A tleap script that builds the chain and sets N, CA, C and O, in Angstrom:
source leaprc.protein.ff14SB
mol = sequence {
  NMET TYR LYS GLU ASP VAL LEU GLN GLY VAL
  VAL ASN PRO LEU ASN MET THR LEU PHE ASN
  GLY GLN GLU TRP VAL PHE GLN GLN ASP SER
  ALA PRO ALA HIE LYS THR LYS MET THR GLN
  GLU TRP LEU ARG ARG ASN LEU LEU THR LEU
  ILE SER THR GLU ASN TRP PRO SER GLY SER
  PRO ASP LEU ASN PRO LEU ASP CYS LYS LEU
  TRP ALA VAL LEU LYS ASP ARG THR CYS GLN
  LYS HIE HIE SER ASN LEU GLU SER LEU LYS
  LYS SER LEU VAL LYS VAL ALA ALA GLU ILE
  LEU LEU GLU THR VAL CYS VAL VAL ALA ALA
  GLN TRP LEU GLU CYS HIE LYS ALA CYS VAL
  GLU ALA GLY GLY GLY HIE PHE CGLU
}
set mol.1.N position { 0.819 -1.195 0.000 }
set mol.1.CA position { 0.000 0.000 0.000 }
set mol.1.C position { 0.863 1.259 0.000 }
set mol.1.O position { 0.408 2.316 -0.438 }
set mol.2.N position { 2.098 1.162 0.483 }
set mol.2.CA position { 2.965 2.346 0.559 }
set mol.2.C position { 3.171 2.987 -0.803 }
set mol.2.O position { 3.085 4.209 -0.929 }
set mol.3.N position { 3.446 2.172 -1.840 }
set mol.3.CA position { 3.665 2.720 -3.184 }
set mol.3.C position { 2.440 3.481 -3.667 }
set mol.3.O position { 2.562 4.546 -4.273 }
set mol.4.N position { 1.254 2.931 -3.395 }
set mol.4.CA position { 0.040 3.617 -3.824 }
set mol.4.C position { -0.113 4.956 -3.112 }
set mol.4.O position { -0.583 5.924 -3.711 }
set mol.5.N position { 0.278 5.022 -1.839 }
set mol.5.CA position { 0.225 6.293 -1.114 }
set mol.5.C position { 1.158 7.318 -1.745 }
set mol.5.O position { 0.806 8.491 -1.868 }
set mol.6.N position { 2.346 6.877 -2.144 }
set mol.6.CA position { 3.308 7.780 -2.788 }
set mol.6.C position { 2.752 8.254 -4.121 }
set mol.6.O position { 2.798 9.446 -4.423 }
set mol.7.N position { 2.230 7.339 -4.917 }
set mol.7.CA position { 1.664 7.714 -6.211 }
set mol.7.C position { 0.505 8.693 -6.037 }
set mol.7.O position { 0.413 9.693 -6.749 }
set mol.8.N position { -0.372 8.395 -5.090 }
set mol.8.CA position { -1.517 9.263 -4.834 }
set mol.8.C position { -1.063 10.645 -4.377 }
set mol.8.O position { -1.638 11.655 -4.782 }
set mol.9.N position { -0.033 10.690 -3.536 }
set mol.9.CA position { 0.425 11.956 -2.976 }
set mol.9.C position { 1.325 12.770 -3.888 }
set mol.9.O position { 1.481 13.973 -3.683 }
set mol.10.N position { 1.918 12.139 -4.889 }
set mol.10.CA position { 2.855 12.843 -5.765 }
set mol.10.C position { 2.284 13.028 -7.166 }
set mol.10.O position { 2.263 14.145 -7.683 }
set mol.11.N position { 1.826 11.956 -7.778 }
set mol.11.CA position { 1.388 12.031 -9.170 }
set mol.11.C position { 0.068 12.788 -9.300 }
set mol.11.O position { -0.050 13.666 -10.155 }
set mol.12.N position { -0.919 12.472 -8.478 }
set mol.12.CA position { -2.212 13.142 -8.602 }
set mol.12.C position { -2.135 14.657 -8.445 }
set mol.12.O position { -2.773 15.362 -9.228 }
set mol.13.N position { -1.391 15.199 -7.480 }
set mol.13.CA position { -1.333 16.661 -7.355 }
set mol.13.C position { -0.715 17.377 -8.556 }
set mol.13.O position { -0.935 18.576 -8.731 }
set mol.14.N position { 0.048 16.672 -9.383 }
set mol.14.CA position { 0.616 17.301 -10.574 }
set mol.14.C position { -0.472 17.893 -11.463 }
set mol.14.O position { -0.279 18.934 -12.091 }
set mol.15.N position { -1.617 17.217 -11.508 }
set mol.15.CA position { -2.693 17.685 -12.356 }
set mol.15.C position { -3.102 19.111 -12.000 }
set mol.15.O position { -3.372 19.915 -12.893 }
set mol.16.N position { -3.150 19.433 -10.721 }
set mol.16.CA position { -3.575 20.774 -10.322 }
set mol.16.C position { -2.396 21.744 -10.229 }
set mol.16.O position { -2.549 22.911 -10.587 }
set mol.17.N position { -1.236 21.306 -9.765 }
set mol.17.CA position { -0.136 22.239 -9.563 }
set mol.17.C position { 0.592 22.600 -10.843 }
set mol.17.O position { 0.931 23.766 -11.045 }
set mol.18.N position { 0.840 21.639 -11.704 }
set mol.18.CA position { 1.578 21.924 -12.923 }
set mol.18.C position { 0.681 22.208 -14.117 }
set mol.18.O position { 1.035 23.002 -14.988 }
set mol.19.N position { -0.475 21.565 -14.161 }
set mol.19.CA position { -1.278 21.618 -15.366 }
set mol.19.C position { -2.630 22.308 -15.174 }
set mol.19.O position { -3.442 22.352 -16.098 }
set mol.20.N position { -2.870 22.843 -13.979 }
set mol.20.CA position { -4.107 23.585 -13.700 }
set mol.20.C position { -5.361 22.833 -14.137 }
set mol.20.O position { -6.304 23.437 -14.648 }
set mol.21.N position { -5.369 21.536 -13.940 }
set mol.21.CA position { -6.539 20.731 -14.266 }
set mol.21.C position { -6.729 20.460 -15.744 }
set mol.21.O position { -7.734 19.861 -16.128 }
set mol.22.N position { -5.794 20.883 -16.592 }
set mol.22.CA position { -5.907 20.635 -18.032 }
set mol.22.C position { -5.488 19.196 -18.340 }
set mol.22.O position { -4.803 18.550 -17.547 }
set mol.23.N position { -5.911 18.714 -19.498 }
set mol.23.CA position { -5.526 17.366 -19.906 }
set mol.23.C position { -4.020 17.311 -20.156 }
set mol.23.O position { -3.451 18.240 -20.729 }
set mol.24.N position { -3.383 16.240 -19.733 }
set mol.24.CA position { -1.952 16.053 -19.928 }
set mol.24.C position { -1.662 14.575 -20.078 }
set mol.24.O position { -2.493 13.729 -19.749 }
set mol.25.N position { -0.468 14.269 -20.580 }
set mol.25.CA position { -0.056 12.886 -20.802 }
set mol.25.C position { 1.084 12.562 -19.849 }
set mol.25.O position { 2.063 13.306 -19.774 }
set mol.26.N position { 0.965 11.465 -19.127 }
set mol.26.CA position { 2.025 11.013 -18.236 }
set mol.26.C position { 2.988 10.165 -19.041 }
set mol.26.O position { 2.613 9.118 -19.568 }
set mol.27.N position { 4.226 10.617 -19.137 }
set mol.27.CA position { 5.254 9.900 -19.891 }
set mol.27.C position { 5.960 8.925 -18.958 }
set mol.27.O position { 6.634 9.336 -18.013 }
set mol.28.N position { 5.805 7.667 -19.221 }
set mol.28.CA position { 6.403 6.626 -18.388 }
set mol.28.C position { 7.810 6.325 -18.891 }
set mol.28.O position { 8.088 6.431 -20.085 }
set mol.29.N position { 8.682 5.955 -17.981 }
set mol.29.CA position { 10.010 5.497 -18.395 }
set mol.29.C position { 10.203 4.077 -17.891 }
set mol.29.O position { 9.261 3.455 -17.403 }
set mol.30.N position { 11.393 3.574 -18.005 }
set mol.30.CA position { 11.622 2.175 -17.643 }
set mol.30.C position { 12.395 2.001 -16.346 }
set mol.30.O position { 13.070 0.990 -16.155 }
set mol.31.N position { 12.302 2.978 -15.456 }
set mol.31.CA position { 12.923 2.804 -14.140 }
set mol.31.C position { 12.264 1.602 -13.464 }
set mol.31.O position { 11.050 1.431 -13.573 }
set mol.32.N position { 13.036 0.768 -12.770 }
set mol.32.CA position { 12.464 -0.455 -12.191 }
set mol.32.C position { 11.216 -0.219 -11.335 }
set mol.32.O position { 10.259 -0.986 -11.433 }
set mol.33.N position { 11.204 0.814 -10.507 }
set mol.33.CA position { 10.036 1.075 -9.665 }
set mol.33.C position { 8.821 1.481 -10.497 }
set mol.33.O position { 7.684 1.248 -10.088 }
set mol.34.N position { 9.053 2.077 -11.644 }
set mol.34.CA position { 7.963 2.526 -12.500 }
set mol.34.C position { 7.366 1.390 -13.315 }
set mol.34.O position { 6.239 1.497 -13.798 }
set mol.35.N position { 8.109 0.306 -13.472 }
set mol.35.CA position { 7.675 -0.812 -14.305 }
set mol.35.C position { 6.892 -1.862 -13.534 }
set mol.35.O position { 6.363 -2.795 -14.139 }
set mol.36.N position { 6.804 -1.738 -12.220 }
set mol.36.CA position { 6.111 -2.774 -11.462 }
set mol.36.C position { 4.646 -2.861 -11.875 }
set mol.36.O position { 4.048 -1.877 -12.311 }
set mol.37.N position { 4.092 -4.035 -11.731 }
set mol.37.CA position { 2.695 -4.266 -12.111 }
set mol.37.C position { 1.775 -3.337 -11.319 }
set mol.37.O position { 0.846 -2.761 -11.886 }
set mol.38.N position { 2.020 -3.185 -10.020 }
set mol.38.CA position { 1.176 -2.338 -9.193 }
set mol.38.C position { 1.223 -0.888 -9.657 }
set mol.38.O position { 0.189 -0.224 -9.718 }
set mol.39.N position { 2.420 -0.388 -9.985 }
set mol.39.CA position { 2.557 0.997 -10.433 }
set mol.39.C position { 1.835 1.189 -11.759 }
set mol.39.O position { 1.090 2.155 -11.922 }
set mol.40.N position { 2.046 0.286 -12.702 }
set mol.40.CA position { 1.388 0.401 -14.001 }
set mol.40.C position { -0.133 0.350 -13.859 }
set mol.40.O position { -0.840 1.106 -14.525 }
set mol.41.N position { -0.642 -0.533 -12.998 }
set mol.41.CA position { -2.095 -0.625 -12.782 }
set mol.41.C position { -2.632 0.659 -12.160 }
set mol.41.O position { -3.685 1.150 -12.568 }
set mol.42.N position { -1.915 1.212 -11.172 }
set mol.42.CA position { -2.359 2.460 -10.536 }
set mol.42.C position { -2.407 3.586 -11.552 }
set mol.42.O position { -3.373 4.347 -11.595 }
set mol.43.N position { -1.376 3.693 -12.364 }
set mol.43.CA position { -1.332 4.749 -13.370 }
set mol.43.C position { -2.490 4.605 -14.362 }
set mol.43.O position { -3.119 5.598 -14.728 }
set mol.44.N position { -2.769 3.394 -14.790 }
set mol.44.CA position { -3.878 3.178 -15.736 }
set mol.44.C position { -5.227 3.546 -15.110 }
set mol.44.O position { -6.097 4.094 -15.787 }
set mol.45.N position { -5.398 3.245 -13.822 }
set mol.45.CA position { -6.656 3.556 -13.132 }
set mol.45.C position { -6.826 5.045 -12.859 }
set mol.45.O position { -7.948 5.549 -12.870 }
set mol.46.N position { -5.725 5.755 -12.614 }
set mol.46.CA position { -5.814 7.115 -12.092 }
set mol.46.C position { -5.457 8.232 -13.060 }
set mol.46.O position { -5.696 9.402 -12.760 }
set mol.47.N position { -4.899 7.905 -14.195 }
set mol.47.CA position { -4.513 8.943 -15.142 }
set mol.47.C position { -5.336 8.822 -16.417 }
set mol.47.O position { -5.624 7.723 -16.892 }
set mol.48.N position { -5.702 9.963 -16.952 }
set mol.48.CA position { -6.494 9.989 -18.168 }
set mol.48.C position { -5.701 9.452 -19.355 }
set mol.48.O position { -6.202 8.632 -20.125 }
set mol.49.N position { -4.459 9.918 -19.500 }
set mol.49.CA position { -3.637 9.507 -20.629 }
set mol.49.C position { -2.254 9.092 -20.136 }
set mol.49.O position { -1.598 9.843 -19.414 }
set mol.50.N position { -1.818 7.915 -20.519 }
set mol.50.CA position { -0.552 7.355 -20.055 }
set mol.50.C position { 0.182 6.714 -21.220 }
set mol.50.O position { -0.407 5.966 -22.001 }
set mol.51.N position { 1.470 7.009 -21.335 }
set mol.51.CA position { 2.331 6.253 -22.243 }
set mol.51.C position { 3.033 5.237 -21.350 }
set mol.51.O position { 3.951 5.584 -20.607 }
set mol.52.N position { 2.604 4.000 -21.425 }
set mol.52.CA position { 3.099 2.970 -20.512 }
set mol.52.C position { 4.500 2.511 -20.888 }
set mol.52.O position { 5.002 2.836 -21.963 }
set mol.53.N position { 5.122 1.757 -19.999 }
set mol.53.CA position { 6.491 1.298 -20.229 }
set mol.53.C position { 6.601 0.442 -21.486 }
set mol.53.O position { 7.603 0.507 -22.199 }
set mol.54.N position { 5.571 -0.363 -21.761 }
set mol.54.CA position { 5.666 -1.216 -22.946 }
set mol.54.C position { 5.531 -0.432 -24.249 }
set mol.54.O position { 5.841 -0.957 -25.318 }
set mol.55.N position { 5.078 0.808 -24.174 }
set mol.55.CA position { 4.934 1.639 -25.372 }
set mol.55.C position { 5.943 2.782 -25.426 }
set mol.55.O position { 5.809 3.692 -26.244 }
set mol.56.N position { 6.938 2.739 -24.567 }
set mol.56.CA position { 7.886 3.855 -24.505 }
set mol.56.C position { 9.307 3.382 -24.775 }
set mol.56.O position { 9.827 2.568 -24.013 }
set mol.57.N position { 9.949 3.861 -25.828 }
set mol.57.CA position { 11.349 3.501 -26.082 }
set mol.57.C position { 12.277 4.331 -25.196 }
set mol.57.O position { 12.820 5.343 -25.638 }
set mol.58.N position { 12.454 3.907 -23.964 }
set mol.58.CA position { 13.138 4.713 -22.956 }
set mol.58.C position { 14.601 4.994 -23.272 }
set mol.58.O position { 15.174 5.931 -22.716 }
set mol.59.N position { 15.210 4.221 -24.134 }
set mol.59.CA position { 16.621 4.432 -24.429 }
set mol.59.C position { 16.884 5.586 -25.387 }
set mol.59.O position { 18.042 5.897 -25.669 }
set mol.60.N position { 15.841 6.223 -25.888 }
set mol.60.CA position { 16.025 7.283 -26.867 }
set mol.60.C position { 16.018 8.650 -26.181 }
set mol.60.O position { 14.978 9.076 -25.679 }
set mol.61.N position { 17.155 9.341 -26.151 }
set mol.61.CA position { 17.177 10.662 -25.526 }
set mol.61.C position { 16.286 11.665 -26.251 }
set mol.61.O position { 15.772 12.594 -25.629 }
set mol.62.N position { 16.099 11.491 -27.548 }
set mol.62.CA position { 15.227 12.402 -28.282 }
set mol.62.C position { 13.781 12.290 -27.833 }
set mol.62.O position { 13.020 13.252 -27.942 }
set mol.63.N position { 13.400 11.143 -27.338 }
set mol.63.CA position { 12.020 10.937 -26.916 }
set mol.63.C position { 11.841 11.105 -25.417 }
set mol.63.O position { 10.778 10.795 -24.880 }
set mol.64.N position { 12.857 11.586 -24.746 }
set mol.64.CA position { 12.766 11.781 -23.310 }
set mol.64.C position { 13.294 13.168 -22.937 }
set mol.64.O position { 14.342 13.276 -22.301 }
set mol.65.N position { 12.581 14.231 -23.325 }
set mol.65.CA position { 13.091 15.582 -23.125 }
set mol.65.C position { 13.237 15.987 -21.670 }
set mol.65.O position { 14.101 16.800 -21.340 }
set mol.66.N position { 12.404 15.431 -20.791 }
set mol.66.CA position { 12.532 15.794 -19.388 }
set mol.66.C position { 13.899 15.385 -18.864 }
set mol.66.O position { 14.612 16.190 -18.264 }
set mol.67.N position { 14.262 14.118 -19.097 }
set mol.67.CA position { 15.554 13.639 -18.616 }
set mol.67.C position { 16.722 14.276 -19.356 }
set mol.67.O position { 17.737 14.608 -18.744 }
set mol.68.N position { 16.591 14.447 -20.647 }
set mol.68.CA position { 17.746 14.853 -21.447 }
set mol.68.C position { 17.876 16.352 -21.642 }
set mol.68.O position { 18.971 16.824 -21.949 }
set mol.69.N position { 16.824 17.111 -21.479 }
set mol.69.CA position { 16.904 18.560 -21.680 }
set mol.69.C position { 16.699 19.305 -20.360 }
set mol.69.O position { 17.581 20.034 -19.907 }
set mol.70.N position { 15.528 19.115 -19.749 }
set mol.70.CA position { 15.219 19.899 -18.553 }
set mol.70.C position { 16.089 19.506 -17.362 }
set mol.70.O position { 16.508 20.374 -16.596 }
set mol.71.N position { 16.369 18.210 -17.193 }
set mol.71.CA position { 17.255 17.813 -16.098 }
set mol.71.C position { 18.666 18.338 -16.337 }
set mol.71.O position { 19.375 18.667 -15.386 }
set mol.72.N position { 19.075 18.419 -17.592 }
set mol.72.CA position { 20.397 18.975 -17.901 }
set mol.72.C position { 20.470 20.444 -17.497 }
set mol.72.O position { 21.479 20.895 -16.956 }
set mol.73.N position { 19.401 21.185 -17.761 }
set mol.73.CA position { 19.346 22.591 -17.341 }
set mol.73.C position { 19.417 22.678 -15.820 }
set mol.73.O position { 20.184 23.470 -15.273 }
set mol.74.N position { 18.616 21.863 -15.142 }
set mol.74.CA position { 18.634 21.857 -13.670 }
set mol.74.C position { 20.035 21.542 -13.140 }
set mol.74.O position { 20.541 22.227 -12.251 }
set mol.75.N position { 20.650 20.502 -13.694 }
set mol.75.CA position { 21.982 20.095 -13.230 }
set mol.75.C position { 23.008 21.198 -13.466 }
set mol.75.O position { 23.766 21.546 -12.561 }
set mol.76.N position { 23.034 21.744 -14.671 }
set mol.76.CA position { 24.028 22.772 -14.990 }
set mol.76.C position { 23.897 23.986 -14.077 }
set mol.76.O position { 24.890 24.477 -13.540 }
set mol.77.N position { 22.678 24.462 -13.907 }
set mol.77.CA position { 22.475 25.668 -13.092 }
set mol.77.C position { 22.669 25.403 -11.602 }
set mol.77.O position { 23.215 26.237 -10.879 }
set mol.78.N position { 22.216 24.233 -11.150 }
set mol.78.CA position { 22.325 23.905 -9.725 }
set mol.78.C position { 23.774 23.657 -9.325 }
set mol.78.O position { 24.180 24.013 -8.219 }
set mol.79.N position { 24.541 23.063 -10.198 }
set mol.79.CA position { 25.917 22.695 -9.863 }
set mol.79.C position { 26.934 23.794 -10.156 }
set mol.79.O position { 28.139 23.546 -10.113 }
set mol.80.N position { 26.467 24.994 -10.450 }
set mol.80.CA position { 27.388 26.105 -10.643 }
set mol.80.C position { 28.087 26.476 -9.339 }
set mol.80.O position { 29.154 27.091 -9.347 }
set mol.81.N position { 27.479 26.097 -8.224 }
set mol.81.CA position { 28.133 26.311 -6.929 }
set mol.81.C position { 28.190 24.995 -6.168 }
set mol.81.O position { 27.373 24.099 -6.384 }
set mol.82.N position { 29.156 24.894 -5.287 }
set mol.82.CA position { 29.325 23.694 -4.475 }
set mol.82.C position { 28.275 23.677 -3.365 }
set mol.82.O position { 27.996 24.706 -2.749 }
set mol.83.N position { 27.702 22.514 -3.120 }
set mol.83.CA position { 26.729 22.349 -2.035 }
set mol.83.C position { 27.353 21.471 -0.973 }
set mol.83.O position { 27.754 20.337 -1.237 }
set mol.84.N position { 27.428 22.006 0.222 }
set mol.84.CA position { 28.093 21.275 1.307 }
set mol.84.C position { 27.176 20.268 1.987 }
set mol.84.O position { 27.638 19.438 2.771 }
set mol.85.N position { 25.874 20.335 1.693 }
set mol.85.CA position { 24.958 19.372 2.294 }
set mol.85.C position { 23.730 19.183 1.403 }
set mol.85.O position { 23.501 19.946 0.464 }
set mol.86.N position { 22.968 18.177 1.710 }
set mol.86.CA position { 21.816 17.814 0.899 }
set mol.86.C position { 20.757 18.915 0.912 }
set mol.86.O position { 20.121 19.172 -0.110 }
set mol.87.N position { 20.567 19.555 2.040 }
set mol.87.CA position { 19.554 20.614 2.133 }
set mol.87.C position { 19.872 21.772 1.193 }
set mol.87.O position { 18.970 22.332 0.569 }
set mol.88.N position { 21.142 22.131 1.090 }
set mol.88.CA position { 21.557 23.197 0.176 }
set mol.88.C position { 21.263 22.800 -1.270 }
set mol.88.O position { 20.781 23.618 -2.053 }
set mol.89.N position { 21.549 21.562 -1.620 }
set mol.89.CA position { 21.281 21.070 -2.969 }
set mol.89.C position { 19.787 21.103 -3.266 }
set mol.89.O position { 19.380 21.551 -4.337 }
set mol.90.N position { 18.963 20.629 -2.325 }
set mol.90.CA position { 17.513 20.632 -2.514 }
set mol.90.C position { 16.990 22.051 -2.729 }
set mol.90.O position { 16.194 22.284 -3.639 }
set mol.91.N position { 17.424 22.987 -1.912 }
set mol.91.CA position { 16.971 24.375 -2.040 }
set mol.91.C position { 17.366 24.951 -3.392 }
set mol.91.O position { 16.589 25.669 -4.021 }
set mol.92.N position { 18.571 24.636 -3.832 }
set mol.92.CA position { 19.044 25.128 -5.113 }
set mol.92.C position { 18.230 24.535 -6.258 }
set mol.92.O position { 17.879 25.252 -7.196 }
set mol.93.N position { 17.924 23.239 -6.201 }
set mol.93.CA position { 17.117 22.594 -7.232 }
set mol.93.C position { 15.725 23.227 -7.328 }
set mol.93.O position { 15.226 23.477 -8.425 }
set mol.94.N position { 15.111 23.480 -6.186 }
set mol.94.CA position { 13.782 24.090 -6.169 }
set mol.94.C position { 13.837 25.498 -6.760 }
set mol.94.O position { 12.971 25.884 -7.545 }
set mol.95.N position { 14.865 26.264 -6.375 }
set mol.95.CA position { 15.021 27.634 -6.874 }
set mol.95.C position { 15.233 27.637 -8.387 }
set mol.95.O position { 14.580 28.393 -9.106 }
set mol.96.N position { 16.133 26.803 -8.861 }
set mol.96.CA position { 16.439 26.744 -10.288 }
set mol.96.C position { 15.218 26.263 -11.075 }
set mol.96.O position { 14.923 26.803 -12.142 }
set mol.97.N position { 14.510 25.261 -10.567 }
set mol.97.CA position { 13.317 24.757 -11.256 }
set mol.97.C position { 12.277 25.863 -11.406 }
set mol.97.O position { 11.626 25.972 -12.445 }
set mol.98.N position { 12.124 26.676 -10.375 }
set mol.98.CA position { 11.156 27.778 -10.428 }
set mol.98.C position { 11.563 28.849 -11.444 }
set mol.98.O position { 10.719 29.598 -11.935 }
set mol.99.N position { 12.846 28.916 -11.751 }
set mol.99.CA position { 13.342 29.931 -12.687 }
set mol.99.C position { 13.297 29.491 -14.152 }
set mol.99.O position { 13.519 30.307 -15.047 }
set mol.100.N position { 13.014 28.220 -14.403 }
set mol.100.CA position { 12.928 27.755 -15.784 }
set mol.100.C position { 11.695 28.390 -16.413 }
set mol.100.O position { 10.583 28.247 -15.905 }
set mol.101.N position { 11.898 29.076 -17.496 }
set mol.101.CA position { 10.811 29.796 -18.150 }
set mol.101.C position { 9.830 28.833 -18.814 }
set mol.101.O position { 10.221 27.781 -19.321 }
set mol.102.N position { 8.569 29.202 -18.804 }
set mol.102.CA position { 7.550 28.403 -19.466 }
set mol.102.C position { 7.873 28.241 -20.948 }
set mol.102.O position { 7.591 27.201 -21.543 }
set mol.103.N position { 8.461 29.266 -21.531 }
set mol.103.CA position { 8.839 29.187 -22.941 }
set mol.103.C position { 9.836 28.058 -23.186 }
set mol.103.O position { 9.773 27.376 -24.209 }
set mol.104.N position { 10.752 27.864 -22.243 }
set mol.104.CA position { 11.734 26.774 -22.357 }
set mol.104.C position { 11.022 25.425 -22.344 }
set mol.104.O position { 11.333 24.546 -23.148 }
set mol.105.N position { 10.077 25.266 -21.439 }
set mol.105.CA position { 9.319 24.017 -21.348 }
set mol.105.C position { 8.519 23.800 -22.629 }
set mol.105.O position { 8.427 22.676 -23.123 }
set mol.106.N position { 7.938 24.877 -23.171 }
set mol.106.CA position { 7.158 24.767 -24.416 }
set mol.106.C position { 8.043 24.353 -25.590 }
set mol.106.O position { 7.623 23.550 -26.423 }
set mol.107.N position { 9.256 24.886 -25.666 }
set mol.107.CA position { 10.181 24.502 -26.737 }
set mol.107.C position { 10.530 23.020 -26.621 }
set mol.107.O position { 10.534 22.296 -27.617 }
set mol.108.N position { 10.822 22.576 -25.406 }
set mol.108.CA position { 11.150 21.162 -25.189 }
set mol.108.C position { 9.962 20.284 -25.573 }
set mol.108.O position { 10.139 19.242 -26.204 }
set mol.109.N position { 8.750 20.700 -25.194 }
set mol.109.CA position { 7.549 19.927 -25.520 }
set mol.109.C position { 7.348 19.860 -27.034 }
set mol.109.O position { 6.984 18.811 -27.565 }
set mol.110.N position { 7.582 20.969 -27.727 }
set mol.110.CA position { 7.428 20.994 -29.185 }
set mol.110.C position { 8.461 20.079 -29.847 }
set mol.110.O position { 8.146 19.374 -30.807 }
set mol.111.N position { 9.696 20.091 -29.331 }
set mol.111.CA position { 10.725 19.206 -29.868 }
set mol.111.C position { 10.338 17.746 -29.655 }
set mol.111.O position { 10.544 16.905 -30.530 }
set mol.112.N position { 9.776 17.454 -28.485 }
set mol.112.CA position { 9.334 16.091 -28.186 }
set mol.112.C position { 8.285 15.653 -29.188 }
set mol.112.O position { 8.335 14.532 -29.694 }
set mol.113.N position { 7.333 16.531 -29.477 }
set mol.113.CA position { 6.265 16.185 -30.407 }
set mol.113.C position { 6.821 15.882 -31.794 }
set mol.113.O position { 6.407 14.914 -32.433 }
set mol.114.N position { 7.752 16.702 -32.258 }
set mol.114.CA position { 8.346 16.471 -33.575 }
set mol.114.C position { 9.131 15.154 -33.601 }
set mol.114.O position { 9.046 14.403 -34.573 }
set mol.115.N position { 9.886 14.875 -32.549 }
set mol.115.CA position { 10.639 13.611 -32.481 }
set mol.115.C position { 9.693 12.419 -32.407 }
set mol.115.O position { 9.942 11.380 -33.021 }
set mol.116.N position { 8.618 12.572 -31.661 }
set mol.116.CA position { 7.635 11.502 -31.546 }
set mol.116.C position { 7.011 11.201 -32.902 }
set mol.116.O position { 6.846 10.035 -33.261 }
set mol.117.N position { 6.665 12.230 -33.654 }
set mol.117.CA position { 6.114 12.033 -34.996 }
set mol.117.C position { 7.120 11.308 -35.897 }
set mol.117.O position { 6.751 10.402 -36.644 }
set mol.118.N position { 8.392 11.714 -35.820 }
set mol.118.CA position { 9.428 11.065 -36.635 }
set mol.118.C position { 9.583 9.602 -36.246 }
set mol.118.O position { 9.783 8.748 -37.110 }
set mol.119.N position { 9.493 9.309 -34.961 }
set mol.119.CA position { 9.602 7.927 -34.490 }
set mol.119.C position { 8.444 7.086 -35.020 }
set mol.119.O position { 8.645 5.956 -35.464 }
set mol.120.N position { 7.235 7.637 -34.972 }
set mol.120.CA position { 6.060 6.918 -35.482 }
set mol.120.C position { 6.207 6.675 -36.978 }
set mol.120.O position { 5.934 5.578 -37.465 }
set mol.121.N position { 6.641 7.710 -37.711 }
set mol.121.CA position { 6.823 7.563 -39.160 }
set mol.121.C position { 7.882 6.519 -39.498 }
set mol.121.O position { 7.800 5.854 -40.531 }
set mol.122.N position { 8.883 6.376 -38.617 }
set mol.122.CA position { 9.948 5.388 -38.833 }
set mol.122.C position { 9.557 4.017 -38.291 }
set mol.122.O position { 10.374 3.096 -38.282 }
set mol.123.N position { 8.320 3.879 -37.845 }
set mol.123.CA position { 7.866 2.595 -37.321 }
set mol.123.C position { 8.630 2.172 -36.073 }
set mol.123.O position { 8.795 0.980 -35.814 }
set mol.124.N position { 9.093 3.145 -35.308 }
set mol.124.CA position { 9.838 2.849 -34.096 }
set mol.124.C position { 11.315 2.589 -34.341 }
set mol.124.O position { 12.066 2.326 -33.402 }
set mol.125.N position { 11.731 2.662 -35.595 }
set mol.125.CA position { 13.137 2.427 -35.932 }
set mol.125.C position { 13.949 3.712 -35.854 }
set mol.125.O position { 13.501 4.715 -35.298 }
set mol.126.N position { 15.127 3.665 -36.407 }
set mol.126.CA position { 16.049 4.807 -36.376 }
set mol.126.C position { 15.491 5.983 -37.168 }
set mol.126.O position { 14.914 5.806 -38.241 }
set mol.127.N position { 15.670 7.184 -36.627 }
set mol.127.CA position { 15.275 8.388 -37.349 }
set mol.127.C position { 16.246 9.502 -36.985 }
set mol.127.O position { 16.899 9.452 -35.943 }
set mol.128.N position { 16.335 10.490 -37.836 }
set mol.128.CA position { 17.223 11.648 -37.617 }
set mol.128.C position { 16.399 12.863 -37.296 }
set mol.128.O position { 16.949 13.942 -37.078 }
savepdb mol mol.pdb
quit
């Protein structure tokens, strides 16, 4: 039941905090905790739109803009200074995340859409 509590407490609030109740797609990756049967079932029951692990080519950086673009921005900006403890790192991550412009997120989302279309056109194979 613990995993379901975490999912309920973290994933569900995203709908109101990040997306203001608008429709959105949950992009699944292949992290071991995300691939469990219980997690996949919870996501299917609780999310309107889900790209499940079996439908996501997680090894493609072009199809994973959050990990490959936005996390890179967070890492670069957060690590510009040395953090002597975990609390300092957490505060810096929160501050930097709040400073990422919506326009940056929109550009990343648009790039994802174009890459996704190219992947579909290539039948899931290699594309440039």
